[in-house]
BAFI-12540 format. One line per 5 residues: for each residue x, y negated, z negated of N, C-alpha, C. Coordinates in nm, 3 decimals. Layout:
N
X/Y/Z/X/Y/Z/X/Y/Z ~ ... $
% end
This chain:
100
3.864/-11.831/-13.145/3.820/-11.786/-13.014/3.898/-11.860/-12.907 ~ 3.920/-11.797/-12.794/3.989/-11.863/-12.684/3.908/-11.984/-12.640 ~ 3.978/-12.092/-12.614/3.913/-12.215/-12.573/3.866/-12.301/-12.689 ~ 3.874/-12.250/-12.811/3.835/-12.328/-12.927/3.926/-12.449/-12.943 ~ 3.867/-12.561/-12.981/3.945/-12.684/-12.992/3.927/-12.745/-13.131 $
4.031/-12.816/-13.175/4.025/-12.886/-13.302/4.104/-13.016/-13.291 ~ 4.059/-13.113/-13.364/4.121/-13.245/-13.365/4.157/-13.279/-13.509 ~ 4.284/-13.309/-13.533/4.330/-13.356/-13.662/4.365/-13.504/-13.647 ~ 4.280/-13.590/-13.697/4.302/-13.733/-13.682/4.381/-13.792/-13.797 ~ 4.432/-13.907/-13.769/4.510/-13.989/-13.861/4.620/-13.912/-13.931 $
4.710/-13.861/-13.851/4.836/-13.810/-13.903/4.929/-13.929/-13.905 ~ 4.977/-13.964/-14.022/5.065/-14.081/-14.029/5.174/-14.056/-14.131 ~ 5.297/-14.068/-14.087/5.408/-14.053/-14.182/5.424/-14.181/-14.263 ~ 5.326/-14.208/-14.344/5.323/-14.329/-14.428/5.359/-14.453/-14.347 ~ 5.272/-14.547/-14.351/5.297/-14.674/-14.284/5.389/-14.752/-14.377 $
5.517/-14.746/-14.350/5.617/-14.805/-14.440/5.723/-14.877/-14.357 ~ 5.823/-14.926/-14.423/5.932/-14.993/-14.354/5.995/-14.900/-14.251 ~ 6.047/-14.958/-14.145/6.100/-14.881/-14.034/6.210/-14.785/-14.075 ~ 6.303/-14.830/-14.161/6.413/-14.741/-14.202/6.361/-14.619/-14.277 ~ 6.264/-14.640/-14.363/6.206/-14.530/-14.440/6.131/-14.437/-14.345 $
6.056/-14.494/-14.252/5.980/-14.415/-14.156/6.071/-14.326/-14.072 ~ 6.180/-14.380/-14.024/6.272/-14.303/-13.938/6.334/-14.185/-14.012 ~ 6.337/-14.189/-14.145/6.394/-14.080/-14.223/6.296/-13.965/-14.242 ~ 6.170/-13.984/-14.208/6.069/-13.880/-14.227/6.068/-13.784/-14.108 ~ 6.049/-13.655/-14.132/6.050/-13.560/-14.021/5.937/-13.584/-13.921 $
5.828/-13.645/-13.966/5.715/-13.670/-13.878/5.738/-13.787/-13.783 ~ 5.847/-13.861/-13.801/5.872/-13.979/-13.719/5.869/-13.945/-13.570 ~ 5.935/-13.838/-13.532/5.932/-13.791/-13.393/5.825/-13.682/-13.387 ~ 5.703/-13.721/-13.357/5.591/-13.626/-13.366/5.604/-13.510/-13.269 ~ 5.663/-13.532/-13.152/5.683/-13.422/-13.056/5.778/-13.318/-13.116 $
5.890/-13.364/-13.168/5.987/-13.273/-13.228/5.927/-13.203/-13.350 ~ 5.854/-13.278/-13.432/5.793/-13.222/-13.553/5.698/-13.108/-13.520 ~ 5.606/-13.128/-13.423/5.508/-13.024/-13.391/5.570/-12.911/-13.312 ~ 5.668/-12.940/-13.226/5.740/-12.831/-13.160/5.804/-12.740/-13.265 ~ 5.867/-12.798/-13.364/5.930/-12.720/-13.470/5.827/-12.639/-13.547 $
5.714/-12.699/-13.577/5.608/-12.629/-13.650/5.562/-12.505/-13.574 ~ 5.534/-12.520/-13.446/5.484/-12.406/-13.368/5.595/-12.306/-13.337 ~ 5.718/-12.352/-13.322/5.829/-12.258/-13.305/5.843/-12.170/-13.428 ~ 5.829/-12.230/-13.546/5.835/-12.151/-13.670/5.723/-12.049/-13.676 ~ 5.604/-12.086/-13.633/5.492/-11.992/-13.632/5.523/-11.873/-13.542 $
5.576/-11.901/-13.423/5.607/-11.794/-13.328/5.717/-11.703/-13.383 ~ 5.810/-11.758/-13.456/5.920/-11.678/-13.512/5.877/-11.598/-13.635 ~ 5.784/-11.652/-13.714/5.757/-11.594/-13.845/5.623/-11.522/-13.861 ~ 5.527/-11.549/-13.776/5.393/-11.496/-13.796/5.359/-11.392/-13.690 ~ 5.327/-11.269/-13.732/5.306/-11.160/-13.636/5.202/-11.189/-13.528 $
5.091/-11.252/-13.561/4.987/-11.277/-13.460/5.036/-11.378/-13.356 ~ 5.123/-11.471/-13.396/5.181/-11.565/-13.300/5.290/-11.494/-13.219 ~ 5.369/-11.409/-13.284/5.476/-11.336/-13.215/5.419/-11.247/-13.105 ~ 5.307/-11.183/-13.133/5.248/-11.090/-13.037/5.177/-11.161/-12.922 ~ 5.151/-11.290/-12.938/5.075/-11.363/-12.836/4.926/-11.360/-12.860 $
4.884/-11.292/-12.966/4.741/-11.289/-12.999/4.689/-11.430/-13.027 ~ 4.773/-11.511/-13.091/4.739/-11.651/-13.117/4.835/-11.738/-13.037 ~ 4.781/-11.830/-12.962/4.859/-11.927/-12.887/4.777/-12.055/-12.880 ~ 4.845/-12.167/-12.863/4.773/-12.294/-12.860/4.842/-12.392/-12.767 ~ 4.763/-12.475/-12.704/4.810/-12.589/-12.628/4.787/-12.709/-12.718 $
4.883/-12.799/-12.726/4.866/-12.913/-12.816/4.914/-13.042/-12.752 ~ 4.863/-13.151/-12.806/4.905/-13.283/-12.762/4.881/-13.381/-12.876 ~ 4.952/-13.493/-12.874/4.930/-13.598/-12.972/4.898/-13.728/-12.899 ~ 4.826/-13.815/-12.966/4.792/-13.946/-12.910/4.789/-14.047/-13.023 ~ 4.852/-14.162/-13.001/4.847/-14.267/-13.102/4.703/-14.311/-13.124 $
4.666/-14.328/-13.250/4.530/-14.372/-13.282/4.498/-14.504/-13.213 ~ 4.594/-14.595/-13.207/4.570/-14.725/-13.145/4.531/-14.713/-12.998 ~ 4.572/-14.605/-12.932/4.537/-14.585/-12.791/4.398/-14.524/-12.773 ~ 4.339/-14.476/-12.881/4.212/-14.406/-12.871/4.092/-14.493/-12.908 ~ 4.119/-14.609/-12.960/4.013/-14.694/-13.010/4.017/-14.829/-12.938 $
3.921/-14.917/-12.963/3.917/-15.044/-12.889/4.051/-15.115/-12.889 ~ 4.083/-15.178/-12.776/4.213/-15.242/-12.762/4.222/-15.374/-12.837 ~ 4.113/-15.421/-12.892/4.115/-15.543/-12.971/4.150/-15.506/-13.115 ~ 4.279/-15.506/-13.144/4.324/-15.463/-13.277/4.274/-15.555/-13.387 ~ 4.231/-15.676/-13.353/4.177/-15.765/-13.457/4.049/-15.707/-13.516 $
3.985/-15.614/-13.443/3.863/-15.552/-13.493/3.893/-15.442/-13.593 ~ 4.018/-15.407/-13.606/4.057/-15.302/-13.700/4.116/-15.366/-13.825 ~ 4.036/-15.380/-13.926/4.084/-15.440/-14.050/4.170/-15.341/-14.129 ~ 4.168/-15.215/-14.091/4.239/-15.112/-14.163/4.369/-15.075/-14.093 ~ 4.470/-15.047/-14.173/4.597/-15.000/-14.118/4.587/-14.857/-14.065 $
4.476/-14.789/-14.085/4.463/-14.650/-14.044/4.483/-14.630/-13.894 ~ 4.462/-14.735/-13.816/4.475/-14.723/-13.671/4.606/-14.777/-13.619 ~ 4.689/-14.830/-13.704/4.815/-14.889/-13.659/4.919/-14.781/-13.636 ~ 5.003/-14.798/-13.534/5.114/-14.705/-13.515/5.199/-14.701/-13.641 ~ 5.247/-14.586/-13.678/5.261/-14.463/-13.602/5.148/-14.362/-13.622 $
5.032/-14.404/-13.674/4.922/-14.309/-13.695/4.884/-14.244/-13.562 ~ 4.861/-14.113/-13.563/4.828/-14.042/-13.440/4.734/-13.925/-13.469 ~ 4.673/-13.874/-13.364/4.589/-13.754/-13.372/4.660/-13.638/-13.306 ~ 4.633/-13.519/-13.358/4.682/-13.395/-13.299/4.563/-13.319/-13.244 ~ 4.572/-13.277/-13.120/4.468/-13.199/-13.054/4.522/-13.060/-13.025 $
4.448/-12.958/-13.067/4.487/-12.819/-13.042/4.377/-12.747/-12.967 ~ 4.417/-12.664/-12.872/4.323/-12.576/-12.802/4.381/-12.436/-12.807 ~ 4.303/-12.342/-12.858/4.348/-12.203/-12.861/4.340/-12.147/-12.720 ~ 4.444/-12.075/-12.683/4.453/-12.026/-12.546/4.516/-11.887/-12.543 ~ 4.528/-11.834/-12.425/4.590/-11.705/-12.404/4.740/-11.728/-12.382 $
4.823/-11.647/-12.442/4.968/-11.665/-12.431/5.023/-11.619/-12.296 ~ 4.950/-11.540/-12.220/4.999/-11.488/-12.093/5.021/-11.599/-11.991 ~ 5.140/-11.605/-11.938/5.169/-11.695/-11.828/5.181/-11.841/-11.862 ~ 5.196/-11.875/-11.988/5.207/-12.014/-12.025/5.350/-12.061/-12.008 ~ 5.366/-12.182/-11.957/5.501/-12.231/-11.936/5.521/-12.375/-11.984 $
5.415/-12.447/-12.015/5.429/-12.586/-12.058/5.501/-12.593/-12.193 ~ 5.575/-12.702/-12.215/5.651/-12.712/-12.339/5.563/-12.730/-12.462 ~ 5.439/-12.769/-12.444/5.349/-12.789/-12.558/5.255/-12.672/-12.577 ~ 5.296/-12.557/-12.537/5.212/-12.438/-12.551/5.281/-12.339/-12.641 ~ 5.210/-12.292/-12.740/5.264/-12.194/-12.834/5.162/-12.088/-12.858 $
% end
């Protein structure tokens, strides 16, 4: 439904050594999700027609929770872990780069 929202938390391209992390496609989360939604628009009829469109954003998990990282005994909140937020919207008149 239009206006429907969903949150996908703890997207993390494995918390690993920096060189290994940089080799993963998810390392640049903006580029990764832009590519994902561009593929949907190119390949899926409901996205092509504008029947399905979404506004999206990502936020590092560490920015969403208490700033005292000593309270987080788990690596689940450490960068580069992030959340993806999607809102279903109308495709008419959209111009923001994070809208598909």
